[in-house]
C-alpha positions in Angstrom: 35.6 -126.2 -92.6 36.5 -123.0 -94.4 38.0 -120.0 -92.6 34.7 -118.3 -93.0 33.0 -120.9 -90.8 31.8 -123.3 -93.6 30.3 -120.7 -95.9 31.3 -120.3 -99.5 33.0 -117.0 -100.2 34.1 -115.1 -103.2 37.8 -114.7 -103.0 40.0 -112.4 -105.1 43.8 -113.1 -105.8 45.7 -110.0 -106.9 49.5 -109.7 -107.5 52.2 -107.2 -106.6 55.1 -109.2 -108.0 56.0 -108.1 -111.6 58.5 -105.3 -112.2 57.3 -102.1 -113.8 59.8 -101.7 -116.9 63.5 -101.4 -116.1 63.2 -99.1 -113.1 64.7 -100.8 -110.0 62.4 -101.6 -107.3 59.2 -100.4 -109.2 56.3 -102.7 -109.5 53.3 -102.8 -111.9 50.7 -102.8 -109.2 52.0 -99.4 -108.0 51.7 -97.7 -111.4 49.3 -94.8 -111.2 46.1 -94.4 -113.2 44.2 -91.2 -112.3 46.1 -90.7 -109.1 45.4 -94.2 -107.8 47.5 -97.4 -108.2 46.6 -100.1 -110.5 46.3 -102.4 -107.5 43.8 -100.0 -106.0 41.7 -100.1 -109.2 41.8 -104.0 -109.1 40.7 -103.9 -105.5 37.7 -102.0 -106.7 36.9 -104.6 -109.2 37.2 -107.3 -106.6 34.8 -105.6 -104.1 32.3 -104.9 -106.8 32.3 -108.6 -107.6 31.4 -109.3 -104.0 34.7 -110.8 -102.9 34.8 -111.0 -99.1 38.5 -112.1 -99.0 41.3 -110.2 -100.9 44.7 -111.9 -101.2 47.6 -110.0 -102.5 50.7 -111.7 -103.7 53.6 -109.7 -102.5 57.1 -110.1 -101.2 56.7 -107.4 -98.5 54.4 -105.0 -96.8 54.3 -101.3 -97.8 52.3 -98.2 -96.9 50.2 -98.6 -100.0 49.2 -102.2 -98.9 48.2 -101.0 -95.4 46.1 -98.3 -97.0 44.5 -101.0 -99.3 43.9 -103.1 -96.3 41.7 -100.3 -94.8 39.8 -99.9 -98.0 39.1 -103.7 -98.3 38.0 -103.8 -94.5 35.8 -100.8 -95.0 34.2 -102.7 -97.9 33.5 -105.7 -95.6 36.4 -107.9 -96.9 39.3 -109.7 -95.1 42.7 -108.7 -96.5 45.7 -111.0 -96.7 49.3 -110.6 -98.0 51.2 -113.7 -98.9 54.6 -114.2 -100.6 54.4 -117.8 -102.1 52.1 -119.9 -104.0 52.0 -122.5 -101.2 50.8 -119.8 -98.7 47.6 -119.4 -100.9 46.5 -123.0 -100.4 44.9 -122.5 -96.8 43.2 -119.3 -98.0 41.4 -120.9 -100.9 39.1 -123.6 -99.4 37.6 -126.1 -102.0 34.2 -124.7 -102.0 35.2 -120.9 -102.5 34.7 -119.0 -105.7 38.1 -117.6 -106.7 38.7 -114.6 -109.0 42.2 -113.9 -110.2 43.3 -110.6 -111.8 46.6 -110.5 -113.4 49.6 -108.2 -112.4 49.0 -104.9 -114.4 45.5 -105.6 -115.6 43.4 -102.4 -116.1 40.0 -103.0 -117.6 36.6 -101.2 -117.6 34.8 -102.5 -114.5 31.5 -103.4 -116.4 33.5 -105.5 -118.9 35.2 -107.4 -116.0 31.9 -108.0 -114.3 30.1 -109.1 -117.4 32.6 -111.7 -118.5 33.4 -113.0 -114.9 29.8 -113.1 -113.7 28.8 -115.5 -116.5 30.6 -118.3 -114.5 33.9 -120.0 -114.0 36.2 -119.4 -117.0 39.6 -118.5 -118.1 39.3 -115.3 -120.1 41.3 -115.3 -123.4 42.5 -113.1 -126.3 43.8 -113.9 -129.7 47.3 -114.9 -129.3 48.6 -112.9 -132.3 47.3 -109.5 -131.0 47.7 -110.2 -127.2 51.3 -111.5 -126.9 53.1 -108.2 -128.2 50.9 -106.3 -125.6 52.3 -108.4 -122.7 49.7 -111.0 -122.2 50.7 -114.6 -121.4 50.4 -117.5 -123.9 48.1 -120.4 -123.0 48.3 -122.4 -126.2 48.9 -122.0 -129.9 45.6 -119.9 -130.4 44.9 -118.3 -127.0 46.6 -115.9 -124.6 45.6 -115.4 -121.0 43.5 -112.1 -120.7 44.8 -111.8 -117.1 41.5 -112.7 -115.5 39.9 -116.0 -114.5 37.4 -117.5 -112.2 37.4 -121.1 -110.9 36.4 -123.3 -107.9 38.8 -123.2 -104.9 39.4 -126.9 -105.0 41.8 -126.5 -108.0 44.1 -124.3 -106.0 45.1 -127.4 -103.8 47.6 -128.3 -106.6 49.8 -125.3 -105.4 50.9 -127.3 -102.6 52.8 -129.8 -104.8 54.7 -127.1 -106.7 58.2 -125.7 -106.0 58.0 -122.5 -103.9 59.8 -120.5 -106.5 56.9 -120.7 -109.1 54.9 -117.7 -110.0 51.6 -118.1 -108.1 49.4 -116.7 -111.0 51.1 -118.6 -113.7 50.8 -121.7 -111.7 47.2 -121.2 -111.1 46.7 -120.6 -114.8 48.3 -124.0 -115.6 46.3 -125.8 -113.0 43.0 -124.2 -114.1 43.6 -125.0 -117.7 44.5 -128.6 -116.9 41.2 -128.8 -114.8 39.5 -128.0 -118.1 37.8 -124.8 -116.9 36.2 -123.3 -120.0 37.9 -120.6 -122.0 35.9 -117.5 -122.6 37.0 -115.0 -125.2 37.3 -111.3 -124.5 36.2 -109.3 -127.6 39.3 -108.1 -129.4 37.7 -104.8 -129.9 38.3 -104.1 -126.1 42.0 -104.1 -126.8 41.5 -101.5 -129.6 39.4 -99.1 -127.7 41.2 -99.3 -124.4 38.7 -101.2 -122.4 41.2 -104.0 -121.7 44.9 -103.4 -121.0 48.0 -104.8 -119.4 50.1 -101.9 -118.1 53.7 -102.7 -117.8 55.6 -99.4 -117.3 55.1 -95.7 -116.8 54.8 -95.0 -120.6 52.1 -97.5 -121.0 50.4 -96.1 -117.8 50.2 -92.6 -119.3 48.7 -94.0 -122.6 46.2 -96.1 -120.7 45.2 -93.2 -118.3 44.2 -91.0 -121.4 42.1 -93.9 -122.7 40.7 -94.5 -119.2 39.5 -90.9 -118.9 38.1 -90.9 -122.4 36.1 -94.1 -121.8 34.8 -92.9 -118.3 33.7 -89.5 -119.6 32.4 -90.8 -122.9 28.7 -91.1 -121.5 28.8 -87.4 -120.5 29.1 -86.3 -124.1 26.7 -88.8 -125.6 23.3 -87.6 -126.6 22.2 -84.3 -125.3 25.4 -82.8 -124.0 25.2 -79.0 -123.8 28.2 -76.7 -124.6 29.0 -76.2 -120.9 28.9 -80.0 -120.3 31.2 -80.8 -123.3 33.6 -78.0 -122.0 33.6 -79.7 -118.6 34.4 -83.1 -120.3 37.1 -81.4 -122.4 38.6 -80.0 -119.1 38.6 -83.2 -117.3 40.3 -85.1 -120.2 42.9 -82.5 -120.5 43.6 -81.5 -116.9 42.0 -84.4 -115.0 45.2 -86.5 -114.8 47.3 -83.6 -113.4 44.5 -82.8 -110.9 44.2 -86.4 -109.7 47.9 -87.1 -109.6 48.4 -84.0 -107.5 45.8 -85.3 -105.0 43.1 -82.9 -106.0 39.9 -84.6 -105.1 36.5 -83.6 -106.6 35.4 -82.0 -103.2 38.2 -79.4 -103.6 37.1 -78.5 -107.1 33.6 -78.2 -105.8 34.8 -75.9 -103.1 36.4 -73.7 -105.9 33.0 -73.7 -107.6 31.5 -72.2 -104.4 34.2 -69.6 -104.2 33.6 -68.6 -107.8 29.9 -68.2 -107.2 30.6 -66.0 -104.1 33.1 -63.8 -106.1 30.3 -63.4 -108.7 27.8 -62.2 -106.2 30.4 -59.8 -104.6 31.4 -58.3 -108.0 27.6 -57.7 -109.0 27.0 -56.2 -105.6 29.7 -53.7 -106.4 28.1 -52.9 -109.7 30.0 -55.2 -112.2 27.0 -57.2 -113.3 28.5 -58.7 -116.5 31.5 -60.2 -114.5 29.0 -61.4 -111.9 27.0 -63.3 -114.4 30.1 -64.8 -116.1 31.5 -65.9 -112.7 28.1 -67.6 -111.8 28.4 -69.5 -115.2 32.0 -70.5 -114.3 30.8 -71.7 -110.9 28.4 -74.0 -112.5 31.1 -75.3 -115.0 33.4 -75.9 -112.1 30.8 -77.9 -110.3 30.2 -79.9 -113.4 33.9 -80.6 -113.5 33.9 -81.6 -109.8 30.9 -83.9 -110.4 32.5 -85.5 -113.4 35.7 -86.2 -111.7 33.7 -87.8 -108.9 31.7 -89.9 -111.3 34.9 -91.1 -112.8 36.3 -92.2 -109.4 33.1 -94.0 -108.5 32.9 -95.7 -111.8 36.5 -96.8 -111.8 37.3 -97.3 -108.1 33.8 -98.5 -107.4 33.6 -99.3 -103.7 35.7 -96.3 -102.6 33.9 -93.6 -104.5 31.8 -91.4 -102.1 29.0 -89.7 -103.9 29.1 -86.0 -103.5 26.1 -84.6 -101.9 24.4 -81.4 -102.4 24.8 -81.1 -106.3 21.1 -80.2 -106.7 21.2 -77.6 -103.8 24.3 -76.0 -105.5 22.4 -75.8 -108.8 19.5 -74.2 -106.9 21.8 -71.7 -105.4 23.3 -70.7 -108.8 19.7 -70.2 -110.1 18.9 -68.0 -107.1 22.1 -66.1 -107.6 21.2 -65.5 -111.3 17.7 -64.2 -110.2 19.3 -62.0 -107.5 21.9 -60.5 -110.0 19.3 -59.9 -112.6 17.2 -58.1 -110.1 20.0 -55.8 -109.0 20.8 -55.3 -112.7 17.1 -54.5 -113.7 16.3 -50.8 -114.3 12.8 -51.5 -112.9 14.3 -51.0 -109.4 14.5 -47.4 -110.1 10.9 -46.9 -111.5 8.5 -45.4 -109.0 5.7 -47.5 -107.6 7.3 -50.8 -108.6 7.0 -52.9 -105.5 10.0 -54.3 -103.8 11.2 -57.5 -105.5 9.3 -56.6 -108.7 12.5 -56.4 -110.6 13.2 -60.0 -110.0 9.8 -61.2 -111.3 10.9 -61.7 -114.9 14.3 -63.3 -114.0 12.5 -65.7 -111.6 10.0 -66.7 -114.4 13.0 -67.2 -116.9 14.8 -69.6 -114.4 11.6 -71.5 -113.7 10.8 -71.9 -117.3 14.3 -73.1 -117.9 13.8 -75.8 -115.2 10.3 -76.7 -116.3 11.0 -77.4 -119.9 13.4 -80.4 -119.4 10.8 -81.9 -117.0 7.9 -81.3 -119.5 9.9 -82.6 -122.5 12.2 -85.3 -121.1 12.7 -86.9 -124.5 13.7 -83.8 -126.3 17.5 -83.4 -126.5 17.2 -79.6 -127.0 15.2 -79.2 -123.8 18.1 -80.5 -121.7 20.4 -77.8 -123.3 18.4 -75.3 -121.3 19.9 -76.7 -118.0 23.3 -75.3 -119.1 23.9 -72.4 -116.6 27.4 -71.7 -118.1 25.8 -70.7 -121.3 23.0 -68.7 -119.5 25.7 -66.8 -117.4 27.6 -65.8 -120.4 24.4 -64.8 -122.3 23.2 -62.6 -119.5 26.7 -61.1 -119.1 26.5 -60.1 -122.8 22.9 -58.9 -122.6 23.9 -56.7 -119.5 26.3 -54.9 -121.7 24.7 -54.6 -125.1 21.0 -54.9 -124.9 18.1 -53.4 -122.9 18.3 -55.8 -120.0 14.7 -56.1 -118.8 13.3 -56.4 -122.3 15.8 -59.1 -123.2 14.9 -61.2 -120.0 11.2 -60.8 -120.8 11.8 -62.0 -124.4 13.8 -64.9 -123.1 10.8 -66.0 -121.0 8.4 -65.8 -124.0 10.8 -67.6 -126.2 11.3 -70.6 -123.7 7.7 -70.9 -122.9 6.6 -70.6 -126.5 9.1 -73.3 -127.7 7.8 -75.6 -124.9 4.1 -75.0 -125.9 4.8 -75.6 -129.6 6.7 -78.9 -128.7 4.0 -80.1 -126.5 1.4 -79.4 -129.1 3.4 -81.3 -131.7 3.7 -84.3 -129.5 0.0 -84.2 -128.8 -0.8 -84.3 -132.6 1.9 -87.0 -133.2 0.3 -90.5 -133.2 3.7 -91.9 -132.4 5.7 -89.5 -130.4 8.6 -92.0 -130.0 9.5 -91.3 -133.6 10.1 -87.7 -133.0 11.4 -87.9 -129.4 15.0 -87.7 -130.5 14.8 -84.4 -132.3 
């Protein structure tokens, strides 16, 4: 009977044994990527694969391992720390499905899942490109890509090996001897940073830049607006420093709220241009916070707690824009204009900006209208150099007119899919 009461489990074997460069006492698994250890990233991989038992090969217990135990248990998994290959044997029953991630492996989670979910295999790379990067040789043509999946019965052979053998190297030999299929990792993953072995601090810094670029790449694909591209640039430039300093996305989100309040306060005191600009910056700060949160969820997987209230924050930014525009309007000083009449045109503008992306979801330019950073700066400039009320009214006509023209064009087009990417 297995330790789980006879049920087949998915089990992950991670390693915290290899030294990180020449620094005494440092280990690869503790190298930091985005403010979290490599071992923490691997734990996220394991939990996302559905592993219910996490085993870490380590010669001792540390505060980091205790913290990882809490993460694993919160994810519904058992957590074990063992020091020798023989100690693995009772934790890997014959019927269990075992996943091994090599010491220092950092890979994109979707790549790990795709390659390992296909079935038991030893993942490989071309030996001529992989060996210089630190991957272990299997044979004359193949190097071990630091990840494999196999039935637990193969691990029984560890009991016959000397205790000083490296557990993961021993498992690799046993799995290859058992003729578990080899499955190639596309070599292009090494080139674009989707698959790495990180061996020291210098390599960790390089891998971190690539890691951020890959995780933020989707944000600049397609219809990214100027504000969104600026948020991505900020995360790529300052994200590592923020994450290493322990600045979590929620703290950046709090800063966005403070900027919004400052904008409202300055506008109340009569500095409307600064108020609009700060509202735009508040939206930008929230985008940075959301992007950092998305990076954590995508890379750490099970630990990422999705930030709530983003839609509410955007609604509050729009409400702030309407309020500031109403305060700025000259109509408030016109006799017989009812209370709130000065906010009518700004309200129409914001509603039109929200409506167009819903009415034209396949038009890239329509999603540009969701950018409140650009809107805030535009209103700040208009507040200084143009007749404000006339400019806002013209903006409403322009946005609604563009939407009507686009809808008419789609209704006349026999195949709207051909023009949906304009």
